[in-house]
N, C-alpha and C positions, 0 to 999 in steps of 0.2 A: 504494500500499499504504500504510495507516494505520500512524503512527507509535505507539511505545508512551506512554502517559499517563506524564508525570514526575510525581513526589513535590512535591507544594507544601512547602518548608520552614516548621518549626512555630515560630511565634513566640510568645516568652515573653510568657506572661499575667501579671496582676497578683500572682496568686497564686504563680507559679514564683519572681518576684523578690522577694517576702515571705519565701517560704521559705529562698532563698538569704541574705538579710541577716538573719534568724534564726540560720542555721547559723554563719555568719561572726561573728556577735555573741557566740554562744555559746563559739566557739572562742577569742577575744578575752578573754571572762570567765574561761574555764579559765585562759590563759596567763597572765593577771594575778593569777588564784588562786593559780597555783603559784610565780609569782616572788615572791608576797608571802609564801607558807609558806618558801621558800627564804631570802630576807631575814630571815625571824623566828628560823629554826635558828641560821643565821650570827651573827646578835645576839647569841642566846643563848651559842654557842661563843666570841664574842669576849667576853662578860662573864666567861668563865670564864679563858679563855687570857690575855687582855691584862694581869692582874693577875700572872699565873705570869711571863707574858714579863718583864715590869717586874722583877719579884723576882729572876729566877735570870739573866736575859740572853739575849740573841739566841742567842749561842755556844753556850749550856748548853740550850736549847730541844730539842735532837734528845733528850738524854736524858729528857727528860720524855714523848715518845714512845715512847722503848724502856721506861718503867718497868711499861706493863702486861705487856707480853711477858717481860719480865724478872721479874717476879711469877710468872707462870704457869709460867716454866721451873725457880724456884727451889722452888715449892711441889710441883708436879708431876712433876720430873725429878731435880733436885738434892738435894731434902730425903729422897724416898726412897732415893737411892743412898748417902747418907751416914748414914740408918737402916740400911739394909743392912748397909754393913761393920761397924755398929755390933753388930747381930744377929749377925753372922759371927763375933763373939770371945766370943760368951754362950751360955748352953747353959739347959736346961730347957724344960719344956712350956707355961710363961706366957708370955702375948702381949704385955703392958707391959714397956716397958723398964726401969723402975724393979724390978721382980720378978725381974728376969733375972742370974742370977752371972756375974761376968766369969770366962773360961775362957783367954783368950788367943788362941794359934794353935790350940788342941785340937781343933777343928773340922776344919781344913784337916790335921793331921795325920791323923786320923782317915780322912780321904777319901783321902789318898796313902799309907797304909798296905798296901803289897801285897808278897809274897813273890816273886813273879811277874807283872809288869804286862801281860804277855800272856795272861794267864788270870785272868780275874774272879773265880772262885773262891777264888783265894789271897789277893784282899784283903777288910778288913774290911768297906768298903761295895761290895758286889759288885754291886749294881744300878747304882750310879753309874758305875763301869767299864764295864758291859754297854751303860749308855745313851750313854756318850763313844764305845764303839768302832761302835753303830748309828749315833750322830750323823756320825762320821767318814763311815761309807760313804755315809750319806745323803747328805752336802754334796758328796763328791767325784762322785758319779754324778749327783745332781740338779742340782749347778751347772754341771760340765760337759756335761750333754744338755740342758739348758735354754739355754745360751748357743749353743752349735753348731745346735740347733733353731730358736731364733729367729734366729740370725743368717742361716740357708738360707731361711727363713720371708721375712725382710726384703728378702733380696735377689729372691727370687720376686715379692713384692708392689711391689716398687720397679720391675719391668718394666712393659711396655705390655702387658698381657692382657685378657681381654677380663672385665667383671663385676670391674674390680679393686676399686673401692667395696666392691661385696660382699664379697668375700674378705676385707678389710681388717675389715670389721664383724663377721665371723664367728669370725676367730681372735682377735679383741679383746673378744668378748661373754663368755667363761667368766671375766676379769678381773671383772666385774660381780656376779657370781653370791657369796652369801656363800659362806665355806668351809665351814660346816655344811652348806648346801644341796649343795654340791658334793661334800661329801662321803658324804652321804646318798643322791644319785643313784648314785656308784659303787658304794655299800654294796649298791644294790637291784641293780646289775647284776652284781656281783661275788659276791656270797654263793651257797650252795649251790644254792638253789631261784631264782637270780636269772637274769636274761634271757641274760649269755654262756654260762652252764653250759645252759640252754635249748637255745641254740643247736647246742651240742656235741652233745648227747643225739640231736638232731634228726638230726646227721650220723651218728650210730652210735658215738659217742665216750660215755665214761664222764664222768659231773661230776667237775670237779676242786676240790679245797677251796683255792680261791685266799687266802681270808682266813684260814684254819686250818692252813697251811703255811707255816712260817717263812720258808724263801727266796721262795715266791709273795708273800706278805703285804709284804714289804720291796719287792720289785721293783715291785708295783702299786702302794705309797705313793709310791714314786718319781716312776711314769709318771701317775699323778692327780696330783701336786705340780706335774708339768712343766705337764701339760696346763691345769690350772687357772691358771698363771701366765705363760706362756710370751705369751702376749698383750700385756702391759704391758712385757716388755723388749722384743718383735717392734717394739712401737710408738716405743720409744727409738732402737732401730738405723734403724729406717725413717727418723726424722727426720735421724739422723746422716748416712744415705745420701744423703739429699736434700738436705742443706747441701753435698755435695761438688760442685764446680762442672763442667759437663758439658763445657767447653773441654777439661778435662783429657783426660778420653777421647777427644775427637775428634783431640786431638792424638797421642794414643798408637796411634790408630787410621791415623793418617796416616803415623806411623811403623813401623807394621806388628807394633803389639804384639796378642798374642792374647787371650782373655778372660781364660786365668789368671795372664798376665804383668800384666794389667790390675788384677787381683783383686790381685796381690800387690805392684804396688809403686805403686799409686794407691789403690784401695779401703782396703786393710787398713792403710797407714799415717794416711791421713786419718781412717779410724774408729777407730784406737786410743784416743782419750779416750772416746769413747763407749762402747767395749768395757770401759773401766776402770771407768766408772760402771755399766754392767751386772754386770759381776763382783763389785765391791763390794757393790752391792743386793742380789743374788741372794743372795751370801753369808751376808750378815745374815739375810735372809728366811728362806733353809735353816737357818741354827743355831737362829731363834726359830720354826722349825715347832712347832705345837703343836695347834692345832684339828682341823686337817683328818686327822692320824693318829689323836688320842684320837678322833672319832667313828667313823673308818672301821676301827680297828683296836682301840682301847683301850689300845695299845702292845704288843699280844698277836699271835699266840700266844706266851704265855710273858712272854719279855720279848725277843721276836725284834724288834719295833717300836717299842720302848721308847727316846724321844729324850731328849735333856737337859732341854730345860723341861717335859717332863711329868714326868722324874722328881722336878724341884723342886717341880711343883705336887703330887705325890703326897707327896713327902715333908713338906712344909710344912703342906699342908692336906687332902690326902686319905685320912688316917688317924686313927683314933680318938687316937692318941699323937702329936702332931705335933713334929716336930724342927726348929722354925724355925731354928736354929745352924746345922745341916747341910744345910738347904736355902740358906741364906743365904751359906754357904762355898761351896756349889757353884755359885751363879749367880754372883758372884763370880770365881772360876775360869774360869767360861765367859765372862765379859767381858773378862777379862783374854787369854786365849788369843784371841776373836776381834778384840781390838784390835791383838795382835801379826800375825796373819795377815794382817789389813787392811793394816797398815803395810809388811809384807813385800809384798803383793799391790800396792801401789801404788808400790814401789820398782822391783819386777819389771818394774810396768807402763810407767814411766817409762824404766827401760832399751831395754826393747824397742821403745819410740817413737823413742827417738834412733836406735837401731840400724836401724829399717827407713827412717827418714828417711835 
């Protein structure tokens, strides 16, 4: 029986050797070119930094590198904060500081003058108190729901499930969308002639004014905000879960601990620092909520979904008679409350962490 013909090995000809030599030479020239460019850049940096180092000394060079960041912080954060404090003590519709008369604490007194603080109608600035009440409700349910749902989602995604990478991407995807895009999508879904009402009508139900009823509007504002932002906090909690050593769970399993006991005595104490980060970040984000609510409901119906940042914006810039002093005083008050709540939150978190440990 005749054997199969074997293929003869192909010998490299002069053309192949020439092409290989040209490729090697090209890569060598490119590498030398990049090295020369790098050396040129480093020499240029050295011409600038060496005289500065001789002038300030090696120990003070850290401040030289911090100066650009400090300038950005001072110009765009510290200076606006100081200017805002000044505006809070002035009055009048004029924008330039030199044209605004000093009134001291009059703006704060106007904001906090109420006969009954539980009834905004008895306050001089009733919209301020309506916004404060709405913001409190929004923060309570949005942050609480966000943390719980993000934790449950992170626990599920930390398990060995089918298509785990796909589901992680799906839950994080809404974070990549612009808040305006998120609000427009959900507005298209929730409006009277929207997708959700079309489904309800097809099932024999009457359409619901989700965005024109105060209770429904606030509910959907909270749910949309959770949907849009939970992926970010889920990712943080997932990173915290993956940093917990697996050996601790193995030791617990040997001791006969149940899943609930492992979560209470292993997962929760070790995850508490990450939980505090999530709580603080979600709280700050919830208090600062503006764009999604402004596009989705505009603060309505009436003032049912009016939040504090939107009140500040509309008071200072959204009317023909701007009241910059009142808006600045409201922003200072909001910042003070947020600072106090954050400090309390951190203190309680440290106590809970020591207790669980």
